C-alpha positions, 0 to 999 in steps of 0.5 A, a space after each residue: 973738696 973736688 967731687 968731680 975728681 971723686 966721680 972720676 975715681 968712682 967711674 975708674 973703679 967701676 970700669 976696672 971692677 964692673 962691667 958694661 951696663 946698658 941704660 935704655 931710655 924709651 922715648 914717647 911715641 909721637 902722633 903723626 897727623 899726616 899718617 893719622 897714627 902714633 909712631 913707635 917709641 925709639 929707644 936710646 941706649 947709653 953704655 955705662 959701667 956698673 956692678 950688679 948685686 943681690 940685695 942683702 939678706 934680711 933687707 925688706 925695703 929700699 927707698 920706700 919700695 918693697 924688695 921682692 925675690 929676684 930684685 937686684 941692686 945696681 951701682 952705676 957710674 954717673 955720667 954728665 947728661 944721663 940720669 936714670 929714672 923709673 921709666 928706663 930699662 937696664 940691660 946687663 948681659 942677656 937680662 933686662 930689668 925695670 928700674 924700680 927706684 933710683 938713689 943718687 950719691 950727690 955731695 955738693 951737687 955733683 953726682 958721683 954714683 947711682 944706686 938703682 933698685 932693679 926688677 925683672 
């Protein structure tokens, strides 16, 4: 099976049914020996398509992490070179969330969709 085509269909469905989601990568600050100080970390934003959900009623854990009141689940399209991780932030509308954990639907080594546990 050609999973690249499946990934493209998932992205098209999320574009049609979902909305813009910003995945914010915060780079580490660097030490400037001339200035004798650490430069501020610079964020890099990637705009992707995704769908945000509340966790199902009665669900208590997701990928080994306890779900807290207000936590959300995000289905995020997979794009080449962009792999979400717990050091990233997610911006949906006016709300910013921390990434708690990331699951990947990845048959045959082709990322199709990320399922992300978010917390404010």
